[in-house]
C-alpha positions in Angstrom: -45.0 -36.9 215.0 -41.8 -38.3 213.6 -38.7 -36.0 213.8 -35.4 -36.5 212.2 -32.4 -34.6 213.7 -30.2 -33.0 211.1 -27.7 -31.2 213.4 -25.5 -32.5 216.1 -26.8 -29.9 218.5 -30.5 -30.7 217.9 -32.8 -30.5 220.9 -36.2 -32.2 220.7 -39.0 -29.5 220.8 -40.8 -29.3 224.1 -43.9 -27.7 225.6 -43.3 -25.1 228.3 -46.3 -26.4 230.4 -48.8 -29.2 230.2 -51.4 -26.8 228.9 -49.2 -25.1 226.3 -50.6 -25.3 222.7 -47.2 -24.9 221.0 -43.9 -26.7 221.0 -40.8 -24.6 221.7 -38.0 -24.9 219.1 -34.4 -24.8 220.3 -32.0 -23.0 218.0 -29.2 -25.5 217.0 -26.6 -22.8 216.5 -25.9 -19.3 217.7 -26.7 -16.5 215.3 -28.0 -13.0 214.8 -30.4 -10.9 212.8 -28.4 -8.0 211.4 -29.5 -4.4 211.8 -32.2 -3.6 209.2 -31.8 -7.1 207.7 -33.1 -10.7 207.7 -31.5 -14.0 208.7 -32.3 -17.4 207.2 -31.7 -20.1 209.8 -32.1 -23.9 209.6 -33.8 -25.3 212.7 -31.8 -28.6 212.6 -34.5 -31.1 211.9 -37.0 -32.5 209.4 -40.4 -34.0 210.4 -43.4 -35.8 209.2 -46.3 -33.5 210.0 -49.4 -35.7 210.2 -51.6 -36.1 207.1 -54.5 -33.5 207.0 -52.5 -31.2 209.3 -50.0 -28.3 208.9 -47.3 -27.0 211.3 -47.3 -23.3 211.8 -44.0 -21.7 212.9 -44.3 -18.5 215.0 -42.1 -16.5 217.3 -42.4 -17.3 221.0 -44.6 -14.6 222.6 -41.9 -13.1 224.8 -39.3 -12.9 222.1 -41.8 -11.2 219.8 -43.1 -8.8 222.5 -39.8 -7.9 224.1 -37.5 -7.8 221.1 -39.8 -7.5 218.0 -38.5 -10.8 216.5 -40.8 -12.0 213.8 -40.8 -14.3 210.8 -40.2 -12.4 207.5 -43.1 -14.2 205.9 -45.4 -13.6 209.0 -45.9 -17.4 209.7 -43.9 -20.4 208.5 -46.1 -23.1 207.0 -44.8 -26.7 207.0 -47.1 -29.0 204.9 -47.6 -32.7 205.7 -45.8 -33.8 202.5 -42.6 -31.7 203.1 -39.6 -33.7 204.3 -36.8 -31.2 204.2 -35.2 -29.2 207.0 -37.4 -26.7 208.8 -36.1 -23.2 208.1 -37.1 -19.8 209.3 -36.3 -16.3 207.9 -36.2 -13.8 210.8 -36.2 -10.1 211.2 -36.9 -7.5 213.9 -39.8 -5.0 213.7 -37.6 -2.2 214.9 -34.7 -3.0 212.6 -32.3 -3.5 215.6 -29.8 -6.3 215.6 -30.8 -9.3 217.7 -28.5 -12.2 218.7 -29.1 -15.6 220.3 -27.1 -18.5 221.6 -27.4 -22.1 220.6 -30.1 -23.8 222.7 -32.2 -20.7 223.1 -35.9 -21.0 222.3 -36.9 -18.2 219.9 -39.6 -19.9 217.9 -42.5 -22.3 218.5 -44.8 -24.4 216.3 -48.4 -25.5 216.5 -50.0 -28.5 214.6 -53.3 -27.5 213.1 -55.9 -29.6 211.3 -56.5 -28.8 207.6 -59.8 -29.2 205.9 -59.8 -29.7 202.2 -62.8 -28.3 200.3 -63.9 -28.4 196.7 -63.7 -24.9 195.2 -66.7 -24.0 193.1 -66.9 -20.9 190.9 -70.2 -19.1 191.3 -71.8 -15.8 190.1 -73.2 -15.0 193.5 -72.6 -15.8 197.2 -75.3 -16.4 199.8 -76.2 -13.3 201.8 -75.4 -12.7 205.5 -76.2 -9.9 208.0 -72.6 -8.6 207.7 -72.5 -8.8 203.9 -69.5 -7.1 202.4 -68.7 -5.0 205.6 -64.9 -5.1 206.0 -62.4 -3.9 208.6 -64.1 -2.5 211.6 -67.6 -3.1 210.3 -68.6 -5.3 213.3 -67.7 -2.6 215.9 -64.9 -2.3 218.4 
């Protein structure tokens, strides 16, 4: 995947281990999420996500579990035809302030294949054993 640095302090995303599914993102500048607020932060690069794929930006597991950091829109979606800077809007679940230093890894991204389908409007859908059973209908 082609990546274009946009910030002098850009660090190329890395995988933590050979078996990792996601690439860690390094924050190009220090910053903070204000108490009971949100913070929009540029990630310091643009990229060419492969055609028929999408990049999903998520918090790193430890940052989310320990400090409640999350993306304000749940998950960042970077389409294959987007060429602008990758940006994340962050908040904390508990509303507490959270600060980071330049070079820290708060976020990660995964590249996921996308299947395009033809959408067909119908009067009825095929039946299944589950049917219209919603939340919790398949048991614990």
